[in-house]
N, C-alpha and C positions, 0 to 999 in steps of 0.2 A: 418422484423421479430424482435422480442425482443431477447435480449441476454439470458434471462431466462424466464421460464414459471412456474407458481405455480400450481402444481398438488396435493397439500395437501388435497384438498376436492374432488379429483377424485374418481370414483368408478371403481374398477377393473371388467371388463367383463360386463359393463353396457349395451352394445349393442350386446353382444354375444347371439345367439339363437341356442340352441342345435338341434332344429327340422328343421333347414334350410337345403336345398340341394344346393350343389355347382354344377353348370353346366359349364363344361369345354368348352372353345371355341375350335372349330375344324376349321382349315383353309384349304380349298381345293385349289388345283392349279386352275387357272382361266379357262383353257379349260374344266377341269372336272366339275367344278361348273356350267359353262354355259350349258354343255350337260345335266347334271342332272337336272338343272332348266327347260330345254326344256322338258325332259321326264316327270317331275313332273307336268308341266303345261298341257301336252297332256293327262295325266292320271287324271287331276283334283284334285291332292293332293298336300299337302305342301311338300316343299323340305326336311324338317326334317323327315317327314313320309317316304319318298322314301329312304333317306339315311339310316334310321333305319332299314327298311325292307331289303335293300341290305346287310347291315352289319349282320343282323340276319341270312340271308341265308348263308353268308360266315362262320359264326360261326358254323352253323349246318353242313356245309360241312367239316370243320376242325374237328369237333367232330366225325363225322362218319368215317373219314379217320384214326382215331387213332386206 
């Protein structure tokens, strides 16, 4: 690495995109991920689709319990 870098010709925000979405990584415990992967495979759907459906049901239950 150099001691100093010349940023005099740099552009602030050159690579910033306001329309991008950030997808947060979610890490499942290994036994849970394995079981959900099995269920998703049996249903013929993607793991992401299964997890989203399960979370949506949980949210609906929480909302109706209020």
